[in-house]
PyMOL Python script that loads the backbone (N, CA, C, O; Angstrom):
from pymol import cmd

cmd.read_pdbstr("""\
ATOM      1  N   MET A   1       3.242 -23.731   2.721  1.00  0.00           N
ATOM      2  CA  MET A   1       2.994 -22.479   3.407  1.00  0.00           C
ATOM      3  C   MET A   1       1.550 -22.009   3.370  1.00  0.00           C
ATOM      4  O   MET A   1       0.824 -22.357   4.300  1.00  0.00           O
ATOM      5  N   LEU A   2       0.974 -21.128   2.233  1.00  0.00           N
ATOM      6  CA  LEU A   2       0.004 -20.682   2.162  1.00  0.00           C
ATOM      7  C   LEU A   2      -1.248 -21.863   2.218  1.00  0.00           C
ATOM      8  O   LEU A   2      -2.307 -21.555   2.765  1.00  0.00           O
ATOM      9  N   GLU A   3      -1.099 -22.981   1.728  1.00  0.00           N
ATOM     10  CA  GLU A   3      -2.220 -24.038   1.754  1.00  0.00           C
ATOM     11  C   GLU A   3      -2.397 -24.168   3.365  1.00  0.00           C
ATOM     12  O   GLU A   3      -3.487 -23.998   3.911  1.00  0.00           O
ATOM     13  N   ASP A   4      -1.485 -24.414   3.897  1.00  0.00           N
ATOM     14  CA  ASP A   4      -1.463 -24.537   5.413  1.00  0.00           C
ATOM     15  C   ASP A   4      -2.271 -23.508   6.253  1.00  0.00           C
ATOM     16  O   ASP A   4      -3.060 -23.988   7.066  1.00  0.00           O
ATOM     17  N   ARG A   5      -2.177 -22.159   6.163  1.00  0.00           N
ATOM     18  CA  ARG A   5      -2.877 -21.297   6.114  1.00  0.00           C
ATOM     19  C   ARG A   5      -4.476 -20.957   5.689  1.00  0.00           C
ATOM     20  O   ARG A   5      -5.337 -20.126   5.978  1.00  0.00           O
ATOM     21  N   ASN A   6      -4.340 -21.967   4.942  1.00  0.00           N
ATOM     22  CA  ASN A   6      -5.932 -21.668   3.637  1.00  0.00           C
ATOM     23  C   ASN A   6      -5.942 -19.930   3.339  1.00  0.00           C
ATOM     24  O   ASN A   6      -6.647 -19.061   3.852  1.00  0.00           O
ATOM     25  N   ILE A   7      -4.965 -19.839   2.399  1.00  0.00           N
ATOM     26  CA  ILE A   7      -5.027 -18.537   2.134  1.00  0.00           C
ATOM     27  C   ILE A   7      -4.363 -18.115   0.486  1.00  0.00           C
ATOM     28  O   ILE A   7      -3.400 -18.839   0.232  1.00  0.00           O
ATOM     29  N   ALA A   8      -4.574 -17.461  -0.252  1.00  0.00           N
ATOM     30  CA  ALA A   8      -4.319 -17.447  -1.580  1.00  0.00           C
ATOM     31  C   ALA A   8      -3.507 -15.910  -1.477  1.00  0.00           C
ATOM     32  O   ALA A   8      -3.738 -14.929  -0.769  1.00  0.00           O
ATOM     33  N   GLN A   9      -2.520 -16.162  -2.455  1.00  0.00           N
ATOM     34  CA  GLN A   9      -1.204 -14.941  -2.659  1.00  0.00           C
ATOM     35  C   GLN A   9      -1.568 -14.262  -4.116  1.00  0.00           C
ATOM     36  O   GLN A   9      -1.667 -14.858  -5.188  1.00  0.00           O
ATOM     37  N   VAL A  10      -1.747 -12.804  -3.857  1.00  0.00           N
ATOM     38  CA  VAL A  10      -1.437 -12.071  -5.280  1.00  0.00           C
ATOM     39  C   VAL A  10      -0.062 -11.333  -5.451  1.00  0.00           C
ATOM     40  O   VAL A  10       0.361 -10.545  -4.605  1.00  0.00           O
ATOM     41  N   SER A  11       0.328 -11.517  -6.129  1.00  0.00           N
ATOM     42  CA  SER A  11       2.006 -10.658  -6.243  1.00  0.00           C
ATOM     43  C   SER A  11       1.826 -10.227  -7.730  1.00  0.00           C
ATOM     44  O   SER A  11       1.471 -10.864  -8.722  1.00  0.00           O
ATOM     45  N   ILE A  12       2.267  -8.655  -7.508  1.00  0.00           N
ATOM     46  CA  ILE A  12       2.137  -7.785  -8.627  1.00  0.00           C
ATOM     47  C   ILE A  12       3.879  -7.236  -8.748  1.00  0.00           C
ATOM     48  O   ILE A  12       4.787  -7.750  -8.094  1.00  0.00           O
ATOM     49  N   ASN A  13       4.012  -6.361  -9.503  1.00  0.00           N
ATOM     50  CA  ASN A  13       5.330  -5.648  -9.845  1.00  0.00           C
ATOM     51  C   ASN A  13       4.721  -4.530  -9.686  1.00  0.00           C
ATOM     52  O   ASN A  13       3.580  -4.493 -10.146  1.00  0.00           O
ATOM     53  N   MET A  14       5.200  -3.399  -9.070  1.00  0.00           N
ATOM     54  CA  MET A  14       4.658  -1.893  -9.289  1.00  0.00           C
ATOM     55  C   MET A  14       6.045  -1.273  -9.999  1.00  0.00           C
ATOM     56  O   MET A  14       7.178  -1.347  -9.524  1.00  0.00           O
ATOM     57  N   THR A  15       5.660  -0.648 -11.251  1.00  0.00           N
ATOM     58  CA  THR A  15       6.612  -0.166 -11.951  1.00  0.00           C
ATOM     59  C   THR A  15       6.341   1.816 -11.871  1.00  0.00           C
ATOM     60  O   THR A  15       7.177   2.711 -11.990  1.00  0.00           O
ATOM     61  N   ASN A  16       5.024   1.885 -11.656  1.00  0.00           N
ATOM     62  CA  ASN A  16       5.242   3.279 -11.714  1.00  0.00           C
ATOM     63  C   ASN A  16       3.895   3.793 -10.480  1.00  0.00           C
ATOM     64  O   ASN A  16       2.667   3.754 -10.554  1.00  0.00           O
ATOM     65  N   PHE A  17       4.642   4.155  -9.635  1.00  0.00           N
ATOM     66  CA  PHE A  17       3.520   4.405  -8.295  1.00  0.00           C
ATOM     67  C   PHE A  17       2.905   5.692  -8.562  1.00  0.00           C
ATOM     68  O   PHE A  17       1.863   5.903  -7.942  1.00  0.00           O
ATOM     69  N   ASN A  18       3.353   6.680  -9.417  1.00  0.00           N
ATOM     70  CA  ASN A  18       2.912   7.910 -10.019  1.00  0.00           C
ATOM     71  C   ASN A  18       1.349   7.967 -10.737  1.00  0.00           C
ATOM     72  O   ASN A  18       0.488   8.832 -10.577  1.00  0.00           O
ATOM     73  N   VAL A  19       1.295   6.626 -11.658  1.00  0.00           N
ATOM     74  CA  VAL A  19       0.591   6.595 -12.356  1.00  0.00           C
ATOM     75  C   VAL A  19      -0.620   5.535 -11.738  1.00  0.00           C
ATOM     76  O   VAL A  19      -1.752   5.893 -12.063  1.00  0.00           O
ATOM     77  N   THR A  20      -0.572   4.552 -11.078  1.00  0.00           N
ATOM     78  CA  THR A  20      -1.203   3.843  -9.843  1.00  0.00           C
ATOM     79  C   THR A  20      -0.827   3.601  -8.916  1.00  0.00           C
ATOM     80  O   THR A  20       0.012   2.725  -8.707  1.00  0.00           O
ATOM     81  N   PRO A  21      -1.365   4.345  -8.058  1.00  0.00           N
ATOM     82  CA  PRO A  21      -0.309   4.498  -6.409  1.00  0.00           C
ATOM     83  C   PRO A  21      -0.886   3.284  -5.497  1.00  0.00           C
ATOM     84  O   PRO A  21      -2.096   3.057  -5.481  1.00  0.00           O
ATOM     85  N   LEU A  22       0.112   2.449  -4.675  1.00  0.00           N
ATOM     86  CA  LEU A  22      -0.152   1.867  -3.730  1.00  0.00           C
ATOM     87  C   LEU A  22      -1.550   1.423  -3.407  1.00  0.00           C
ATOM     88  O   LEU A  22      -1.990   0.281  -3.538  1.00  0.00           O
ATOM     89  N   TYR A  23      -2.099   2.336  -3.025  1.00  0.00           N
ATOM     90  CA  TYR A  23      -3.405   2.338  -2.189  1.00  0.00           C
ATOM     91  C   TYR A  23      -4.306   1.924  -3.139  1.00  0.00           C
ATOM     92  O   TYR A  23      -5.142   1.066  -2.857  1.00  0.00           O
ATOM     93  N   ARG A  24      -4.232   2.510  -4.416  1.00  0.00           N
ATOM     94  CA  ARG A  24      -5.237   2.258  -5.372  1.00  0.00           C
ATOM     95  C   ARG A  24      -5.189   0.653  -5.923  1.00  0.00           C
ATOM     96  O   ARG A  24      -6.174   0.066  -6.370  1.00  0.00           O
ATOM     97  N   VAL A  25      -3.942   0.120  -5.807  1.00  0.00           N
ATOM     98  CA  VAL A  25      -3.991  -1.323  -6.201  1.00  0.00           C
ATOM     99  C   VAL A  25      -4.379  -2.008  -5.228  1.00  0.00           C
ATOM    100  O   VAL A  25      -5.306  -2.780  -5.475  1.00  0.00           O
ATOM    101  N   LEU A  26      -3.844  -1.985  -3.828  1.00  0.00           N
ATOM    102  CA  LEU A  26      -4.521  -2.608  -2.537  1.00  0.00           C
ATOM    103  C   LEU A  26      -6.332  -2.248  -2.686  1.00  0.00           C
ATOM    104  O   LEU A  26      -7.018  -3.253  -2.502  1.00  0.00           O
ATOM    105  N   GLU A  27      -6.830  -1.437  -2.877  1.00  0.00           N
ATOM    106  CA  GLU A  27      -8.437  -1.410  -2.943  1.00  0.00           C
ATOM    107  C   GLU A  27      -8.807  -2.034  -4.205  1.00  0.00           C
ATOM    108  O   GLU A  27      -9.892  -2.614  -4.173  1.00  0.00           O
ATOM    109  N   LEU A  28      -8.313  -2.054  -5.063  1.00  0.00           N
ATOM    110  CA  LEU A  28      -8.539  -3.117  -5.990  1.00  0.00           C
ATOM    111  C   LEU A  28      -8.772  -4.389  -6.177  1.00  0.00           C
ATOM    112  O   LEU A  28      -9.563  -5.087  -6.811  1.00  0.00           O
ATOM    113  N   ILE A  29      -7.536  -4.569  -5.185  1.00  0.00           N
ATOM    114  CA  ILE A  29      -7.341  -6.021  -4.900  1.00  0.00           C
ATOM    115  C   ILE A  29      -8.643  -6.466  -3.926  1.00  0.00           C
ATOM    116  O   ILE A  29      -9.441  -7.382  -4.125  1.00  0.00           O
ATOM    117  N   LYS A  30      -8.600  -5.674  -2.998  1.00  0.00           N
ATOM    118  CA  LYS A  30      -9.554  -6.074  -1.983  1.00  0.00           C
ATOM    119  C   LYS A  30     -10.863  -5.935  -2.415  1.00  0.00           C
ATOM    120  O   LYS A  30     -11.632  -6.517  -1.649  1.00  0.00           O
ATOM    121  N   ALA A  31     -11.410  -5.395  -3.337  1.00  0.00           N
ATOM    122  CA  ALA A  31     -12.625  -5.226  -4.135  1.00  0.00           C
ATOM    123  C   ALA A  31     -12.846  -6.235  -4.815  1.00  0.00           C
ATOM    124  O   ALA A  31     -13.950  -6.709  -4.546  1.00  0.00           O
ATOM    125  N   GLU A  32     -12.152  -6.927  -5.781  1.00  0.00           N
ATOM    126  CA  GLU A  32     -12.432  -7.893  -6.046  1.00  0.00           C
ATOM    127  C   GLU A  32     -12.266  -9.597  -5.336  1.00  0.00           C
ATOM    128  O   GLU A  32     -12.874 -10.604  -5.699  1.00  0.00           O
ATOM    129  N   ALA A  33     -11.312  -9.477  -4.318  1.00  0.00           N
ATOM    130  CA  ALA A  33     -11.510 -10.555  -2.972  1.00  0.00           C
ATOM    131  C   ALA A  33     -12.693 -10.437  -2.550  1.00  0.00           C
ATOM    132  O   ALA A  33     -13.196 -11.504  -2.197  1.00  0.00           O
ATOM    133  N   ALA A  34     -13.610  -9.135  -2.412  1.00  0.00           N
ATOM    134  CA  ALA A  34     -14.917  -9.147  -1.859  1.00  0.00           C
ATOM    135  C   ALA A  34     -15.847  -9.819  -2.358  1.00  0.00           C
ATOM    136  O   ALA A  34     -16.708 -10.427  -1.723  1.00  0.00           O
ATOM    137  N   ARG A  35     -15.675  -9.722  -4.133  1.00  0.00           N
ATOM    138  CA  ARG A  35     -16.654 -10.050  -5.034  1.00  0.00           C
ATOM    139  C   ARG A  35     -16.762 -11.611  -4.706  1.00  0.00           C
ATOM    140  O   ARG A  35     -17.876 -12.131  -4.760  1.00  0.00           O
ATOM    141  N   TRP A  36     -15.557 -12.432  -4.342  1.00  0.00           N
ATOM    142  CA  TRP A  36     -15.759 -13.691  -3.866  1.00  0.00           C
ATOM    143  C   TRP A  36     -15.652 -13.891  -2.525  1.00  0.00           C
ATOM    144  O   TRP A  36     -15.040 -14.894  -2.160  1.00  0.00           O
ATOM    145  N   GLY A  37     -16.026 -13.295  -1.866  1.00  0.00           N
ATOM    146  CA  GLY A  37     -16.272 -13.505  -0.460  1.00  0.00           C
ATOM    147  C   GLY A  37     -15.176 -13.898   0.227  1.00  0.00           C
ATOM    148  O   GLY A  37     -15.098 -14.914   0.917  1.00  0.00           O
ATOM    149  N   ILE A  38     -14.092 -12.868  -0.014  1.00  0.00           N
ATOM    150  CA  ILE A  38     -12.603 -13.356   0.800  1.00  0.00           C
ATOM    151  C   ILE A  38     -12.307 -12.296   1.038  1.00  0.00           C
ATOM    152  O   ILE A  38     -12.821 -11.361   0.424  1.00  0.00           O
ATOM    153  N   HIS A  39     -11.300 -12.089   2.094  1.00  0.00           N
ATOM    154  CA  HIS A  39     -10.904 -10.746   2.685  1.00  0.00           C
ATOM    155  C   HIS A  39      -9.327 -10.922   2.879  1.00  0.00           C
ATOM    156  O   HIS A  39      -8.794 -11.908   3.389  1.00  0.00           O
ATOM    157  N   VAL A  40      -8.637  -9.724   2.354  1.00  0.00           N
ATOM    158  CA  VAL A  40      -7.158  -9.354   2.338  1.00  0.00           C
ATOM    159  C   VAL A  40      -6.831  -9.400   4.060  1.00  0.00           C
ATOM    160  O   VAL A  40      -7.481  -8.709   4.844  1.00  0.00           O
ATOM    161  N   VAL A  41      -5.871 -10.201   4.440  1.00  0.00           N
ATOM    162  CA  VAL A  41      -5.308 -10.450   5.595  1.00  0.00           C
ATOM    163  C   VAL A  41      -3.984  -9.905   5.663  1.00  0.00           C
ATOM    164  O   VAL A  41      -3.489  -9.816   6.786  1.00  0.00           O
ATOM    165  N   GLY A  42      -3.377  -9.556   4.758  1.00  0.00           N
ATOM    166  CA  GLY A  42      -2.200  -8.977   5.098  1.00  0.00           C
ATOM    167  C   GLY A  42      -1.326  -8.218   3.880  1.00  0.00           C
ATOM    168  O   GLY A  42      -1.741  -8.755   2.853  1.00  0.00           O
ATOM    169  N   THR A  43      -0.716  -7.619   3.657  1.00  0.00           N
ATOM    170  CA  THR A  43       0.312  -7.165   2.818  1.00  0.00           C
ATOM    171  C   THR A  43       1.796  -7.339   3.062  1.00  0.00           C
ATOM    172  O   THR A  43       2.231  -7.517   4.200  1.00  0.00           O
ATOM    173  N   GLU A  44       2.589  -7.287   1.969  1.00  0.00           N
ATOM    174  CA  GLU A  44       3.966  -7.020   2.166  1.00  0.00           C
ATOM    175  C   GLU A  44       4.383  -6.596   1.086  1.00  0.00           C
ATOM    176  O   GLU A  44       3.772  -6.784   0.034  1.00  0.00           O
ATOM    177  N   ILE A  45       5.817  -5.767   1.195  1.00  0.00           N
ATOM    178  CA  ILE A  45       6.493  -5.092   0.108  1.00  0.00           C
ATOM    179  C   ILE A  45       7.875  -5.703   0.082  1.00  0.00           C
ATOM    180  O   ILE A  45       8.612  -5.695   1.068  1.00  0.00           O
ATOM    181  N   VAL A  46       8.230  -6.290  -1.208  1.00  0.00           N
ATOM    182  CA  VAL A  46       9.549  -6.889  -1.208  1.00  0.00           C
ATOM    183  C   VAL A  46      10.476  -6.060  -1.803  1.00  0.00           C
ATOM    184  O   VAL A  46      10.036  -5.630  -2.869  1.00  0.00           O
ATOM    185  N   GLY A  47      11.871  -5.559  -1.473  1.00  0.00           N
ATOM    186  CA  GLY A  47      12.559  -4.816  -1.933  1.00  0.00           C
ATOM    187  C   GLY A  47      12.483  -3.623  -1.502  1.00  0.00           C
ATOM    188  O   GLY A  47      12.272  -3.494  -0.296  1.00  0.00           O
ATOM    189  N   LEU A  48      12.628  -2.412  -2.337  1.00  0.00           N
ATOM    190  CA  LEU A  48      12.758  -1.083  -1.937  1.00  0.00           C
ATOM    191  C   LEU A  48      11.444  -0.402  -2.619  1.00  0.00           C
ATOM    192  O   LEU A  48      10.871  -0.751  -3.651  1.00  0.00           O
ATOM    193  N   THR A  49      11.172   0.554  -1.834  1.00  0.00           N
ATOM    194  CA  THR A  49      10.182   1.511  -2.115  1.00  0.00           C
ATOM    195  C   THR A  49      10.147   2.873  -2.199  1.00  0.00           C
ATOM    196  O   THR A  49      10.343   3.223  -1.035  1.00  0.00           O
ATOM    197  N   PRO A  50      10.045   3.640  -2.718  1.00  0.00           N
ATOM    198  CA  PRO A  50       9.962   5.206  -2.728  1.00  0.00           C
ATOM    199  C   PRO A  50       9.437   5.634  -1.645  1.00  0.00           C
ATOM    200  O   PRO A  50       8.354   5.089  -1.429  1.00  0.00           O
ATOM    201  N   MET A  51       9.813   6.540  -0.708  1.00  0.00           N
ATOM    202  CA  MET A  51       9.242   7.209   0.412  1.00  0.00           C
ATOM    203  C   MET A  51       7.822   7.544  -0.224  1.00  0.00           C
ATOM    204  O   MET A  51       6.792   7.001   0.175  1.00  0.00           O
ATOM    205  N   ARG A  52       7.850   8.353  -1.104  1.00  0.00           N
ATOM    206  CA  ARG A  52       6.741   8.905  -1.503  1.00  0.00           C
ATOM    207  C   ARG A  52       5.603   8.154  -1.831  1.00  0.00           C
ATOM    208  O   ARG A  52       4.451   8.585  -1.787  1.00  0.00           O
ATOM    209  N   ALA A  53       5.994   6.859  -2.208  1.00  0.00           N
ATOM    210  CA  ALA A  53       4.577   5.866  -2.624  1.00  0.00           C
ATOM    211  C   ALA A  53       3.880   5.565  -0.940  1.00  0.00           C
ATOM    212  O   ALA A  53       2.687   5.393  -0.688  1.00  0.00           O
ATOM    213  N   LEU A  54       4.767   5.569  -0.181  1.00  0.00           N
ATOM    214  CA  LEU A  54       4.425   5.223   1.228  1.00  0.00           C
ATOM    215  C   LEU A  54       3.849   6.166   1.850  1.00  0.00           C
ATOM    216  O   LEU A  54       2.857   5.838   2.501  1.00  0.00           O
ATOM    217  N   ILE A  55       4.221   7.474   1.862  1.00  0.00           N
ATOM    218  CA  ILE A  55       3.426   8.723   2.349  1.00  0.00           C
ATOM    219  C   ILE A  55       1.922   8.909   1.735  1.00  0.00           C
ATOM    220  O   ILE A  55       0.922   9.147   2.411  1.00  0.00           O
ATOM    221  N   ASP A  56       1.970   8.743   0.234  1.00  0.00           N
ATOM    222  CA  ASP A  56       0.585   8.771  -0.441  1.00  0.00           C
ATOM    223  C   ASP A  56      -0.014   8.162   0.192  1.00  0.00           C
ATOM    224  O   ASP A  56      -1.023   8.686   0.664  1.00  0.00           O
ATOM    225  N   SER A  57       0.370   6.399   0.610  1.00  0.00           N
ATOM    226  CA  SER A  57      -0.561   5.680   0.980  1.00  0.00           C
ATOM    227  C   SER A  57      -1.111   6.288   2.479  1.00  0.00           C
ATOM    228  O   SER A  57      -2.299   6.482   2.740  1.00  0.00           O
ATOM    229  N   ALA A  58      -0.133   6.504   3.266  1.00  0.00           N
ATOM    230  CA  ALA A  58      -0.681   7.106   4.956  1.00  0.00           C
ATOM    231  C   ALA A  58      -1.895   8.183   4.642  1.00  0.00           C
ATOM    232  O   ALA A  58      -2.974   8.303   5.223  1.00  0.00           O
ATOM    233  N   GLU A  59      -1.420   8.838   3.658  1.00  0.00           N
ATOM    234  CA  GLU A  59      -2.417   9.999   3.032  1.00  0.00           C
ATOM    235  C   GLU A  59      -3.540   9.602   2.961  1.00  0.00           C
ATOM    236  O   GLU A  59      -4.513  10.094   3.532  1.00  0.00           O
ATOM    237  N   TYR A  60      -3.523   8.631   2.222  1.00  0.00           N
ATOM    238  CA  TYR A  60      -5.051   8.174   1.873  1.00  0.00           C
ATOM    239  C   TYR A  60      -5.652   7.370   2.969  1.00  0.00           C
ATOM    240  O   TYR A  60      -6.838   7.621   3.182  1.00  0.00           O
ATOM    241  N   TYR A  61      -5.160   6.561   3.628  1.00  0.00           N
ATOM    242  CA  TYR A  61      -5.942   5.802   4.608  1.00  0.00           C
ATOM    243  C   TYR A  61      -5.997   6.545   5.990  1.00  0.00           C
ATOM    244  O   TYR A  61      -7.019   6.340   6.644  1.00  0.00           O
ATOM    245  N   MET A  62      -5.204   7.241   6.443  1.00  0.00           N
ATOM    246  CA  MET A  62      -5.551   8.274   7.461  1.00  0.00           C
ATOM    247  C   MET A  62      -5.935   9.579   7.051  1.00  0.00           C
ATOM    248  O   MET A  62      -5.621  10.641   7.588  1.00  0.00           O
ATOM    249  N   GLN A  63      -6.782   9.365   5.856  1.00  0.00           N
ATOM    250  CA  GLN A  63      -7.459  11.165   5.408  1.00  0.00           C
ATOM    251  C   GLN A  63      -6.850  12.021   5.721  1.00  0.00           C
ATOM    252  O   GLN A  63      -7.669  12.884   6.038  1.00  0.00           O
ATOM    253  N   LEU A  64      -5.709  12.463   5.881  1.00  0.00           N
ATOM    254  CA  LEU A  64      -4.942  13.324   6.086  1.00  0.00           C
ATOM    255  C   LEU A  64      -5.232  14.550   5.581  1.00  0.00           C
ATOM    256  O   LEU A  64      -5.323  14.512   4.354  1.00  0.00           O
ATOM    257  N   GLU A  65      -5.468  15.957   6.203  1.00  0.00           N
ATOM    258  CA  GLU A  65      -5.749  16.880   5.516  1.00  0.00           C
ATOM    259  C   GLU A  65      -4.681  18.140   6.070  1.00  0.00           C
ATOM    260  O   GLU A  65      -4.373  18.537   7.194  1.00  0.00           O
ATOM    261  N   ASN A  66      -4.275  18.561   4.611  1.00  0.00           N
ATOM    262  CA  ASN A  66      -3.275  19.749   4.900  1.00  0.00           C
ATOM    263  C   ASN A  66      -1.929  18.962   5.343  1.00  0.00           C
ATOM    264  O   ASN A  66      -1.314  19.472   6.279  1.00  0.00           O
ATOM    265  N   PHE A  67      -1.470  17.923   4.846  1.00  0.00           N
ATOM    266  CA  PHE A  67      -0.106  17.220   5.164  1.00  0.00           C
ATOM    267  C   PHE A  67       0.973  17.633   4.047  1.00  0.00           C
ATOM    268  O   PHE A  67       0.851  17.760   2.829  1.00  0.00           O
ATOM    269  N   ASP A  68       2.229  17.818   5.023  1.00  0.00           N
ATOM    270  CA  ASP A  68       3.050  18.506   4.484  1.00  0.00           C
ATOM    271  C   ASP A  68       4.320  17.089   4.915  1.00  0.00           C
ATOM    272  O   ASP A  68       4.802  16.801   6.011  1.00  0.00           O
ATOM    273  N   ALA A  69       4.539  16.464   3.566  1.00  0.00           N
ATOM    274  CA  ALA A  69       5.600  15.469   4.008  1.00  0.00           C
ATOM    275  C   ALA A  69       6.631  16.095   4.440  1.00  0.00           C
ATOM    276  O   ALA A  69       7.023  15.883   5.588  1.00  0.00           O
ATOM    277  N   ASN A  70       7.413  17.180   3.434  1.00  0.00           N
ATOM    278  CA  ASN A  70       8.445  18.054   3.613  1.00  0.00           C
ATOM    279  C   ASN A  70       8.479  18.491   4.749  1.00  0.00           C
ATOM    280  O   ASN A  70       9.641  18.640   5.125  1.00  0.00           O
ATOM    281  N   LYS A  71       7.541  18.841   5.672  1.00  0.00           N
ATOM    282  CA  LYS A  71       7.538  19.815   6.794  1.00  0.00           C
ATOM    283  C   LYS A  71       7.545  18.666   8.076  1.00  0.00           C
ATOM    284  O   LYS A  71       8.370  18.712   8.989  1.00  0.00           O
ATOM    285  N   GLN A  72       6.319  17.489   7.949  1.00  0.00           N
ATOM    286  CA  GLN A  72       5.760  16.779   8.844  1.00  0.00           C
ATOM    287  C   GLN A  72       6.694  15.454   8.761  1.00  0.00           C
ATOM    288  O   GLN A  72       6.741  14.989   9.900  1.00  0.00           O
ATOM    289  N   VAL A  73       7.147  14.985   8.228  1.00  0.00           N
ATOM    290  CA  VAL A  73       7.829  13.793   8.156  1.00  0.00           C
ATOM    291  C   VAL A  73       9.655  13.971   8.946  1.00  0.00           C
ATOM    292  O   VAL A  73      10.705  14.413   8.480  1.00  0.00           O
ATOM    293  N   LEU A  74       9.301  13.398  10.250  1.00  0.00           N
ATOM    294  CA  LEU A  74      10.671  13.434  10.960  1.00  0.00           C
ATOM    295  C   LEU A  74      11.880  13.330  10.169  1.00  0.00           C
ATOM    296  O   LEU A  74      12.730  14.174  10.449  1.00  0.00           O
ATOM    297  N   GLU A  75      12.187  12.469   9.207  1.00  0.00           N
ATOM    298  CA  GLU A  75      13.330  11.949   8.717  1.00  0.00           C
ATOM    299  C   GLU A  75      13.547  13.029   7.842  1.00  0.00           C
ATOM    300  O   GLU A  75      14.654  13.543   7.684  1.00  0.00           O
ATOM    301  N   ASN A  76      12.636  13.346   7.333  1.00  0.00           N
ATOM    302  CA  ASN A  76      13.321  14.897   6.165  1.00  0.00           C
ATOM    303  C   ASN A  76      13.785  16.020   6.910  1.00  0.00           C
ATOM    304  O   ASN A  76      13.982  17.055   6.274  1.00  0.00           O
ATOM    305  N   HIS A  77      14.048  16.013   8.436  1.00  0.00           N
ATOM    306  CA  HIS A  77      14.581  16.826   9.080  1.00  0.00           C
ATOM    307  C   HIS A  77      16.011  16.636   9.236  1.00  0.00           C
ATOM    308  O   HIS A  77      16.984  17.343   8.977  1.00  0.00           O
ATOM    309  N   ILE A  78      15.803  15.047   9.920  1.00  0.00           N
ATOM    310  CA  ILE A  78      17.647  14.642  10.398  1.00  0.00           C
ATOM    311  C   ILE A  78      18.263  14.193   9.008  1.00  0.00           C
ATOM    312  O   ILE A  78      19.483  14.033   9.035  1.00  0.00           O
ATOM    313  N   LEU A  79      17.760  14.010   8.049  1.00  0.00           N
ATOM    314  CA  LEU A  79      18.690  13.467   7.393  1.00  0.00           C
ATOM    315  C   LEU A  79      19.554  14.366   6.125  1.00  0.00           C
ATOM    316  O   LEU A  79      20.460  13.825   5.492  1.00  0.00           O
TER     317      LEU A  79
END
""", "prot")
cmd.dss("prot")
cmd.show_as("cartoon", "prot")
cmd.util.cbc("prot")
cmd.orient("prot")
């Protein structure tokens, strides 16, 4: 299937997002791909992911200032 789409796949196992955040891993992969003239076309998470890891990535990519997940994430108020 990857060959049909003319793409490659990078697969990793994240063991501690506090040490190496998801966004840092993606940015390193994108930088290495760019060295070869390749673009990242998508990402996928398989399995369960801590909400904090996703919030950290959202904060990074959206450049959120003064964001408080405890106060501003809807699910934190209804769960």
